[in-house]
C-alpha positions as CSV (number, residue, x, y, z in Angstrom):
1,M,-0.3,0.0,-0.1
2,E,1.4,3.5,-1.3
3,K,0.3,6.9,-0.3
4,N,1.5,10.6,-0.8
5,Q,1.6,12.7,2.6
6,K,-0.7,15.5,2.5
7,T,-0.7,19.0,4.2
8,I,-3.5,22.0,4.2
9,E,-4.1,24.1,1.2
10,K,-4.6,27.5,3.6
11,S,-4.3,28.5,7.2
12,V,-7.1,28.4,9.2
13,E,-8.1,28.9,12.8
14,I,-10.3,27.3,15.6
15,E,-10.9,29.1,18.9
16,G,-13.0,27.6,22.1
17,I,-12.7,26.7,25.9
18,G,-10.7,23.8,27.0
19,L,-12.8,20.9,28.3
20,H,-10.4,20.4,31.5
21,T,-8.7,23.9,32.5
22,G,-11.8,25.5,31.3
23,E,-9.2,28.3,29.4
24,R,-10.2,29.6,26.4
25,S,-7.3,28.9,23.6
26,K,-7.4,29.3,19.6
27,L,-5.3,27.3,17.3
28,I,-4.0,28.6,13.8
29,F,-3.4,25.7,11.1
30,H,-0.5,26.6,8.5
31,P,0.6,24.3,5.7
32,A,4.1,22.6,6.2
33,P,6.2,20.8,3.5
34,A,6.8,17.4,3.1
35,D,8.4,15.6,5.7
36,T,7.6,18.1,8.7
37,G,5.2,16.2,10.8
38,I,2.6,17.4,13.0
39,V,4.1,20.4,15.1
40,F,3.0,22.5,17.7
41,M,4.3,26.4,17.9
42,K,3.6,27.8,21.4
43,K,5.0,31.4,22.3
44,N,7.0,31.4,25.6
45,G,7.7,34.7,26.6
46,S,9.6,36.1,23.7
47,Q,10.5,33.1,21.9
48,S,8.6,30.3,19.9
49,E,8.8,26.7,21.2
50,M,7.7,23.7,18.8
51,I,6.7,20.4,19.9
52,K,5.9,17.6,18.1
53,P,2.9,15.4,19.5
54,E,5.0,11.8,19.4
55,I,5.0,9.3,21.9
56,D,8.2,10.5,23.4
57,N,6.6,13.5,24.1
58,L,3.8,12.3,26.2
59,L,3.0,13.8,29.4
60,D,2.8,11.1,32.2
61,T,-0.8,9.8,32.0
62,T,-1.2,9.3,35.8
63,K,-0.7,12.8,36.2
64,F,-2.4,14.2,33.7
65,P,-5.4,11.6,33.6
66,R,-8.8,11.3,31.1
67,R,-6.8,12.8,28.6
68,T,-3.5,12.9,26.3
69,S,-1.3,15.7,27.2
70,I,2.4,16.4,25.7
71,G,4.9,18.7,26.9
72,N,8.8,19.2,27.4
73,E,11.0,21.5,29.6
74,C,9.2,24.2,28.2
75,V,6.0,24.0,27.0
76,Q,2.8,21.4,27.7
77,I,-0.4,21.2,25.5
78,H,-3.5,19.2,26.8
79,T,-6.4,17.4,25.4
80,V,-4.8,16.9,22.0
81,E,-6.5,13.3,21.0
82,H,-9.9,15.1,19.5
83,L,-7.5,16.9,17.2
84,L,-4.6,14.5,16.7
85,S,-7.5,12.1,15.9
86,A,-9.3,14.4,13.6
87,L,-5.9,15.2,11.4
88,Y,-4.7,11.1,11.4
89,A,-7.8,10.0,10.1
90,M,-7.7,12.9,7.3
91,E,-4.5,11.6,6.7
92,I,-2.6,15.3,7.3
93,D,0.8,14.5,7.7
94,N,2.4,17.8,7.9
95,I,1.1,21.0,9.5
96,L,2.6,23.6,11.8
97,I,-0.2,24.4,14.6
98,E,0.1,27.5,16.2
99,I,-1.4,27.7,19.9
100,N,-2.4,30.4,21.9
101,G,-3.3,28.6,25.3
102,N,-2.3,25.4,27.4
103,E,-5.3,22.9,26.1
104,C,-6.3,22.0,22.8
105,P,-10.1,23.8,22.5
106,G,-13.2,21.3,23.7
107,M,-15.9,22.8,21.4
108,D,-18.6,20.4,21.1
109,G,-16.7,17.4,22.6
110,S,-15.8,15.6,19.5
111,A,-13.7,16.1,16.9
112,Q,-15.8,17.5,14.4
113,P,-15.3,20.8,14.5
114,F,-11.8,20.1,13.9
115,I,-12.6,17.5,10.6
116,D,-15.0,21.1,9.5
117,T,-11.7,23.3,10.2
118,I,-9.4,21.0,8.0
119,K,-11.7,21.0,5.3
120,K,-11.9,24.6,5.3
121,A,-8.5,24.9,4.6
122,G,-8.5,22.5,2.0
123,I,-6.3,19.1,1.6
124,K,-3.4,19.2,-0.7
125,E,-1.1,15.7,-2.1
126,L,2.3,16.3,-1.8
127,N,5.0,14.7,-4.0
128,K,6.3,12.2,-1.4
129,K,5.4,9.3,-0.1
130,K,4.0,9.0,3.1
131,N,5.7,6.6,5.8
132,I,3.7,3.6,6.3
133,F,4.5,0.8,9.0
134,T,2.8,-2.5,8.1
135,V,1.6,-4.9,11.1
136,K,3.5,-7.9,10.4
137,E,2.3,-10.5,13.1
138,P,0.0,-9.8,16.3
139,I,1.3,-7.2,18.6
140,Y,-0.6,-7.4,22.2
141,I,-0.6,-5.7,25.9
142,S,-2.9,-6.1,28.8
143,E,-3.6,-4.3,32.1
144,N,-6.3,-4.7,34.8
145,N,-8.8,-7.0,32.7
146,S,-8.2,-4.1,29.5
147,H,-6.2,-5.2,26.2
148,I,-5.2,-4.2,22.9
149,I,-4.4,-6.3,20.1
150,A,-3.3,-5.3,16.7
151,L,-3.1,-7.9,13.6
152,P,-2.3,-8.0,10.2
153,S,-4.1,-6.2,7.7
154,S,-3.8,-4.3,4.4
155,E,-5.6,-1.2,5.8
156,L,-6.0,0.7,9.1
157,K,-9.4,-0.7,10.8
158,I,-10.3,0.1,14.5
159,S,-12.3,-2.1,16.6
160,Y,-13.5,-1.3,19.9
161,I,-15.4,-3.2,22.8
162,L,-16.6,-0.9,25.5
163,D,-18.1,-2.6,28.8
164,Y,-20.1,-0.4,31.8
165,P,-21.8,-3.5,33.6
166,G,-25.0,-2.6,35.7
167,T,-25.2,0.9,33.7
168,T,-27.3,2.2,31.0
169,L,-24.5,2.0,28.5
170,G,-23.6,-2.2,29.1
171,S,-21.7,-3.3,26.1
172,Q,-21.0,-1.7,23.3
173,Y,-19.2,-3.0,20.3
174,A,-18.2,-1.1,16.9
175,S,-15.7,-2.0,13.9
176,Y,-14.7,0.7,11.2
177,S,-12.2,0.6,8.3
178,I,-10.5,4.3,8.9
179,T,-11.0,6.1,5.7
180,P,-11.2,9.9,6.0
181,E,-14.8,9.4,4.4
182,I,-15.8,6.8,6.5
183,Y,-14.1,8.7,10.0
184,E,-16.2,11.9,9.2
185,K,-19.8,10.2,8.9
186,E,-19.7,7.5,11.4
187,I,-16.7,8.6,14.3
188,A,-15.7,12.5,14.2
189,P,-19.6,13.4,15.8
190,A,-18.9,10.9,19.0
191,R,-18.6,13.2,21.5
192,T,-16.9,12.7,24.9
193,F,-18.8,10.9,27.9
194,C,-18.9,10.3,31.8
195,L,-20.9,8.9,34.2
196,K,-22.9,10.8,36.3
197,E,-21.1,9.5,39.2
198,E,-17.9,10.3,38.0
199,I,-18.2,14.4,37.9
200,E,-17.5,14.7,41.8
201,P,-14.5,12.6,41.7
202,L,-13.4,14.5,38.4
203,K,-14.1,17.9,40.0
204,K,-11.9,17.2,43.0
205,M,-9.1,16.4,40.5
206,G,-9.2,19.8,39.3
207,L,-10.7,18.2,36.2
208,G,-13.6,19.3,33.8
209,K,-13.6,22.8,34.6
210,G,-14.8,23.5,30.6
211,S,-17.1,20.8,30.6
212,D,-20.9,21.1,30.4
213,Y,-24.0,19.1,29.6
214,K,-23.7,20.0,26.0
215,N,-20.0,19.3,25.2
216,T,-19.9,16.1,27.7
217,L,-22.7,13.1,27.7
218,V,-23.2,12.8,31.0
219,I,-25.0,8.9,31.5
220,D,-27.4,8.7,34.4
221,D,-28.6,5.3,34.7
222,K,-32.2,6.6,35.9
223,N,-32.6,7.6,32.1
224,R,-31.6,6.2,28.8
225,C,-30.5,9.7,27.4
226,P,-27.7,11.6,28.5
227,I,-28.6,14.2,30.7
228,D,-30.3,17.4,29.0
229,N,-29.1,16.1,25.4
230,Q,-29.6,13.3,23.1
231,F,-27.4,10.9,21.3
232,R,-25.9,11.6,18.0
233,F,-25.6,7.5,17.4
234,K,-27.2,5.0,19.8
235,D,-23.5,3.8,20.1
236,E,-22.5,7.0,20.3
237,P,-19.4,6.4,23.6
238,V,-18.1,3.2,21.6
239,R,-17.8,5.4,18.6
240,H,-15.7,8.2,20.8
241,K,-13.7,5.5,22.4
242,I,-12.3,4.6,18.7
243,S,-11.7,8.6,17.8
244,D,-9.8,8.4,21.2
245,L,-7.9,5.4,20.2
246,I,-6.9,7.2,17.0
247,G,-5.8,9.9,18.7
248,D,-3.7,7.9,20.4
249,I,-2.6,6.2,17.6
250,A,-1.6,9.5,16.0
251,L,1.4,9.7,18.5
252,F,3.0,6.8,16.6
253,G,4.4,9.3,14.1
254,S,3.3,7.4,10.9
255,Y,0.6,5.7,9.3
256,I,-0.2,2.1,10.2
257,A,-1.6,-0.8,8.2
258,G,-3.3,-3.0,10.7
259,H,-6.3,-4.3,12.2
260,I,-6.3,-2.5,16.0
261,I,-8.5,-3.9,18.6
262,G,-9.3,-2.0,21.7
263,I,-11.1,-3.8,24.7
264,K,-12.1,-1.8,27.7
265,S,-8.5,0.4,26.8
266,G,-8.2,4.0,27.9
267,H,-5.1,6.7,27.2
268,S,-3.0,5.0,29.6
269,L,-3.0,1.4,28.0
270,N,-4.0,2.8,24.5
271,T,0.0,5.2,25.1
272,R,1.8,2.0,26.7
273,F,0.6,0.1,23.2
274,I,2.2,2.7,21.1
275,R,5.3,2.3,22.7
276,K,5.3,-1.2,22.0
277,M,4.4,-0.6,18.8
278,K,7.6,2.1,18.2
279,A,9.9,-0.1,19.8
280,I,8.8,-3.0,17.2
281,K,9.3,-0.5,14.2
282,E,12.9,1.0,15.9
283,R,14.2,-2.9,15.2
284,E,12.6,-3.7,12.0
285,K,13.9,-0.2,10.8
286,I,17.4,-1.4,12.3
287,Y,17.5,-4.7,10.7
288,I,16.2,-4.2,7.5
289,D,18.5,-1.1,7.0
290,S,21.7,-3.1,8.2
291,R,21.1,-5.6,5.1
292,D,20.0,-2.7,2.8
293,Y,23.9,-1.7,3.2
294,C,25.5,-4.9,2.0
295,G,28.9,-3.9,0.6
296,N,27.8,0.1,0.8
297,G,28.8,0.9,4.5
298,V,29.6,4.6,5.3
299,L,32.9,3.7,7.1
300,Y,35.1,0.1,6.9
301,A,37.6,-0.8,9.4
302,E,40.6,1.1,7.7
303,D,38.1,4.4,7.8
304,I,37.2,3.3,11.7
305,C,40.8,3.1,12.8
306,K,41.6,6.8,11.3
307,I,38.8,8.1,13.8
308,I,39.2,5.8,17.2
309,P,42.6,4.7,18.3
310,H,41.6,0.6,18.9
311,R,43.4,-2.0,16.6
312,Y,43.1,-5.8,16.5
313,P,42.2,-7.9,18.7
314,F,40.1,-5.3,20.0
315,L,38.6,-3.7,17.3
316,L,35.0,-4.9,17.6
317,V,33.1,-2.7,14.8
318,D,33.3,-3.7,11.0
319,R,31.7,-1.0,9.7
320,I,29.6,1.9,10.6
321,V,26.5,2.0,8.3
322,E,24.5,5.1,9.5
323,L,26.3,8.4,10.7
324,S,25.2,11.7,11.7
325,D,25.8,14.1,14.3
326,N,23.5,12.3,17.0
327,K,23.1,9.0,15.7
328,A,25.4,6.1,14.4
329,I,25.0,2.7,13.4
330,G,27.6,-0.3,13.7
331,I,28.1,-3.9,12.6
332,K,29.9,-6.6,14.3
333,N,29.8,-9.9,12.1
334,V,30.6,-12.5,15.4
335,S,32.7,-15.0,13.7
336,M,33.8,-18.6,15.6
337,N,37.5,-17.3,15.0
338,E,36.7,-14.5,17.4
339,W,40.0,-14.6,19.8
340,F,37.5,-14.1,23.2
341,F,36.1,-17.6,22.5
342,Q,39.1,-19.5,22.8
343,G,38.4,-19.1,26.8
344,H,35.3,-17.7,27.3
345,F,32.7,-20.9,27.3
346,P,35.0,-22.8,24.9
347,G,32.5,-25.9,24.9
348,K,29.7,-23.6,24.1
349,P,30.9,-20.2,23.1
350,I,29.0,-16.7,24.1
351,M,30.2,-13.4,23.3
352,P,31.1,-11.6,26.6
353,G,28.6,-8.8,27.5
354,V,31.3,-6.6,28.4
355,L,32.6,-7.1,24.7
356,I,29.0,-6.2,23.2
357,V,29.2,-2.8,25.9
358,E,32.9,-2.3,24.3
359,A,31.6,-2.8,20.9
360,M,28.6,-0.3,21.4
361,A,31.3,2.4,23.0
362,Q,33.4,1.9,20.0
363,V,30.7,3.3,17.8
364,G,29.8,5.8,20.4
365,G,33.5,6.7,20.4
366,V,32.9,7.3,16.4
367,L,30.1,9.3,16.8
368,M,32.0,11.6,19.0
369,L,35.0,11.9,17.0
370,H,34.3,11.5,13.8
371,R,34.2,15.6,13.1
372,D,37.0,17.2,11.8
373,E,37.8,19.1,15.0
374,N,37.7,15.8,17.0
375,R,40.1,14.0,14.6
376,G,43.0,12.7,16.7
377,K,41.5,13.2,20.3
378,L,40.0,10.3,22.2
379,A,36.7,9.4,24.1
380,Y,37.0,7.8,27.2
381,F,34.1,6.1,29.3
382,M,33.1,7.7,32.3
383,S,30.3,5.9,33.4
384,I,27.6,2.9,32.6
385,E,24.1,2.5,34.1
386,Q,21.0,0.6,33.0
387,A,23.2,-2.2,31.5
388,K,21.0,-5.2,30.7
389,F,22.0,-8.5,28.9
390,R,19.1,-10.0,27.3
391,K,19.9,-12.6,25.1
392,A,23.1,-14.6,24.3
393,V,25.2,-13.5,21.7
394,R,26.9,-16.5,19.5
395,P,29.1,-17.6,16.6
396,G,27.4,-16.4,13.1
397,C,25.3,-13.6,14.8
398,Q,25.1,-10.1,13.2
399,L,25.2,-7.5,15.8
400,I,23.8,-4.4,15.0
401,L,25.2,-1.4,17.3
402,Q,23.0,1.7,17.3
403,V,24.3,4.7,19.9
404,E,22.2,7.6,20.0
405,V,23.0,11.0,21.9
406,L,20.8,12.0,24.8
407,K,22.4,14.8,25.8
408,S,25.7,16.9,24.9
409,K,27.4,19.7,26.8
410,G,30.7,20.6,25.6
411,K,32.9,17.7,25.9
412,V,30.7,15.5,27.6
413,A,27.8,13.2,26.1
414,R,25.2,10.9,27.7
415,L,24.6,8.3,25.2
416,Q,22.3,5.6,24.7
417,G,23.4,2.3,23.1
418,K,21.3,-0.7,22.0
419,A,22.5,-3.9,20.2
420,F,20.5,-6.1,18.0
421,V,20.7,-9.7,16.5
422,D,17.8,-10.0,14.0
423,G,15.9,-7.1,15.0
424,T,15.9,-8.3,19.0
425,V,17.4,-6.3,21.6
426,V,20.7,-8.3,23.2
427,T,22.2,-5.8,25.2
428,E,21.8,-2.2,25.7
429,G,22.7,0.7,28.1
430,T,23.5,4.2,28.9
431,F,26.9,5.4,29.4
432,M,28.6,9.5,29.5
433,S,31.6,9.7,27.6
434,T,33.9,12.6,27.4
435,I,36.6,13.7,24.6
436,V,40.0,14.3,25.8
437,D,42.9,15.5,23.9
438,E,45.3,13.0,23.0
């Protein structure tokens, strides 16, 4: 399945009250070029802070419950799920969202106003392929009798089971292929809801300050209809759960081809599931990328020796296949002829875990020293933490060594390393390194 990326044709805005903060906020949508992604821009004093609604920027759902919020050291944006749901389902890949406020406007409690705004702006197809992640095998996560499953499919399909035993809601089930047309007609109008007995606990938590009976369906067991309102669909609550799930899926950062089934899941489990999906995607990318590089490495052993001082038998990296300012990927082909197998479990050879860490450190050394201004210098280990050895590495394995810069200041860097075999993490750890003159 191939699709082109999309953006909007012109700038538009939408304004309203936040469901939880009760504060007024305004969003201004601007077109963005291919590969920009979805980006929020918020004024912070005299500067503008940028943040992407991605899983790595998710705020703790236990501290910010009943909604999806993103943030970093400079900015927080709350209740993004209805907007993200609309953007994702309408296949908008690139957009700059200027926000004046701390929370996306709640409007009528559904994604429909955002759909209307996107259509008002117009949708423009770009000359760049969309990044699509295809579910190849079942993925499952469970917590407190709630579950999410992803199954292989040629399209994005969402199914959901809602179950409120002993209440008017009871059990509801809905399933839809997610296309812009189906989403706009069947899912976008579905509004957020809560039980009447949940109102006071939510208020004590400081939530729902902008909610009322018009933008939130309040379910009272004494009546078949919501208080001072009417259902737009007889199964409106389960449709809204699908809308919320799509909004959380948007944090994945790319389009998904798969059948995702939610069973009584909420934002907390949804986002845990996205983290798991992202980890699988990263493993697959590293495994596929390493195969694509056959014979076309960025740096071979003789090039690596010009950057770091290691030599046989202690040079543990055969090739660097990706190298940028913040990330490096190296390859180590583990042979039966390795010198360390002579004395390390010679009857059942296993590569020593400390040498896998050393191999990651050597890739980290290349990452830190490859710039011209650092050539001829050395990169020293300062510390290592959270080291984990998950699977034995044996002769015949190909180690894919990925090292990324988590934080850098001056000559000191905090790095995260992961070693993979056939797409599975075998070793990982975080370490500090410093650049010193030779």
